[in-house]
N, C-alpha and C positions, 0 to 999 in steps of 0.2 A: 347276638344282635345287640348293639349298643342302644341304650334307652335314652330317648329324648323326650322329657316331660315338660309340660308347661301348664301353669295354673290358669284356669278360665273362670269366668262368671257366667251364669245362665239365668236369663230373664231379669237381670238387674236394670238394664237400660231399655227404655221403650223403643227408641229408634237408633239407627246406625249413626246418625248425626250426634245424638246425645253421647253415645259411646266414644266417638272421635273427639268430642269436646272434653272428655275426661282423660284424654291421652291414651285411649284404648283403641284397638282395631277390631271392628265387627267381623264375625265369621259365620258362615252357614255350613252346617254339618249334614251330609246327606249320603244316600247310597241305595242300592237295590235292597228292597224290603226293610228300609230303615226310615223312621219318621224324621223328617228334617228338624233340626234344632239350631237355634241361634245362640252363639257364644260370643264372648269378647275376651281379649287378652291385653295385657300391658304392651304398648307398642314396641318399646325398646327391648323387652323380654323376647318378643316374637321375632323381631328383626335379628337379634343375636342368634337365636336358635335356628332361624331359617338360613343364615350364612353357613352354619355347620351342617344342617340336614339337607337343604334344598328340596327338590321334588322326588328324590329317589330314596328317602329314608323315612321310616315310620316315626311319626310324632304322636305322643300320647297326651290327650287333653285330660286334665284332672279338675273336676268342678268342685263346688263348695261341699258336696256331700262325699267327696273323695271317690266319686265314680270315675272310671277311666274309659276313654274313647280313643282307640288307636285309629289314626288317619294318615292319609297321604295329601300333601298340598296338591290340589288340582289346578287352581287358577288364582292369580293375584291381580287385583285391579289397582292401577296407580293413578294419582292425581296428575293430569297433563301439565300442570304448571310447576308444582313443588316436586314432583316425581316420588312423593311419599306413598306408601301402601295405604289404600283406603278401604279395601274389602278382600276377604280371603274365602275361597271355596275349598272345602275340605271333604275328601272322599272317605267314607267309612270303610274300614278294613276289618275283615273277619280273620282273626289269627290262625284259624284252622283250615282255611281255604286258600288255594293259589291265587295270586294276583298277577296282573300284567301291568308293567310300567316301563319307563325308560331310565336307563342308567348312563351316566357320562362316561366317556373313554379318557383315560390318561396315558399319554405316550411316554414310555421310559426307555432308557438305554441310548446308544449312539448308533446311527445308521452309517456303515462304512462308505456307502455311496455318497453321503453328505460330507463326511469328515475327509475322506481320501480323494474323492472325485469332484468335490465342489458342487454336488447336486443340490437341488431344492426339494425339501420335504413337502409333499402335497397330501393333505388329509381330505378324504371324501365324506367321512362321517365322524361326528364328535360324540355321538351317543347311540345306544342300541336298545331295541325292545327286548324285554326279558319276561319270563314267567317263572315264578317260584313261590314258595310259602313265605309269608312275611318274616319269619325268623331267619330266613336265608338271604334276604335282601341286603345288598351291599351298597355303600355310598357311591362307589366308582369301580370301574374295571380297568386294570392296567394292561397295556399292550406293549410288548417289547419289540422295538424296531431294529434291533441289532441284526436281523436277518436280511435287511435291505442292503445287499452287497453291491448291487449295480442297478442300472436304469431299467432293467427288464424284470426285476423282481417286485412283488407287491405282497401286502397282507390283506386277506379277505376275511369275511365274517367267520368262515370255517376254520381259519387259523387262530382265532382268539381262544385263549385258555381262560375258562371261567371257574369260579369257586364251586364246590359241590353244592347241588341243590338248585342251581340256576341254569335255565335253558334260554339261549338267545333265539328269538322267534324270527328274526330277519333271515332272508335267504342266504345260504352259505357262500354263494359265488359273488356277493356284493363286495366291491372293492372298498377297502377302508383307508389304506395309506400306501403311498408309493413315492419314489424319488424321480424327479425329472432332471434332464441334463441341463447344465447351465447355458444360458443364452450366449452365443458367440458374439463378441463385440465387432460390429461392422465398422471397419476403419477405411475411410475413403482415401485412396492413394493418389497424390497429385504428382505428375511427372515433374522432376526438378529442372529448372532452367539453368543451363551452364553459364557461368560468369562471362559476360562479354557478348553473349549471343544477341541479346536484345539491342545493344548498341551497334553491333556489326550490321544487324538487319536494317537499322535506321540509316546507317551510313551508306549501305548499298542502295537503299531506296533513294537517298539524296543524290547519289552519283547518277542513277538512272534518270532522275528528273532533270539533272544538270545537263546530261548529254542530249535528252530530248529537246530541251530548250535551245541548245547550241545548234542542233540540226534545223530547227524552225527558223532561226535567225539566218543561217546560210541560204535557205530557200528564199527568204524575203530579199536578200541582197542580190541573188542571181536573177530575180524577176525584175 
């Protein structure tokens, strides 16, 4: 398991606002059977670490006494205007006990149904629930889509190959990714008008009117 450590301070700032004013991000550390503790970390240090680790990787907090606290990021609060992180909820992790969390899926390879048939890749899930020991937790799980050879094949939870020590707890029959057929372009066909037809029709109509007019004049003269 790759280590992701970050230095934190404990009890230095009296309020979360005070910590934020010092360009630090306030954190709350808690968990089952664990006394909640308030920490803070340098904002940019945490931001860079979170980009690498996300919510599916163990992060170890290291305080001033060099005490270590393994955690998973549980929730992040953001400022609605600046979109900056303003508070972090951290779940305590016991390295000797199994944990349950979610791990992102990364789709690799090329689907023949997309490349050769022009299909559209459709993903139903982008992460899965897993159970494992903290040492076995991975940042992401790869899913090879090269088995999608036509529009009738799909990959389900049961088809995903996971590293040793990890169990996916989602139902095996849940669909993860498939390929749909391309939409047929609907082309509206308009019957072509032969050259001269429109003019001929107009000419014929004119002759009919002319003849009708001639008959009326003859009738008037006979009367």
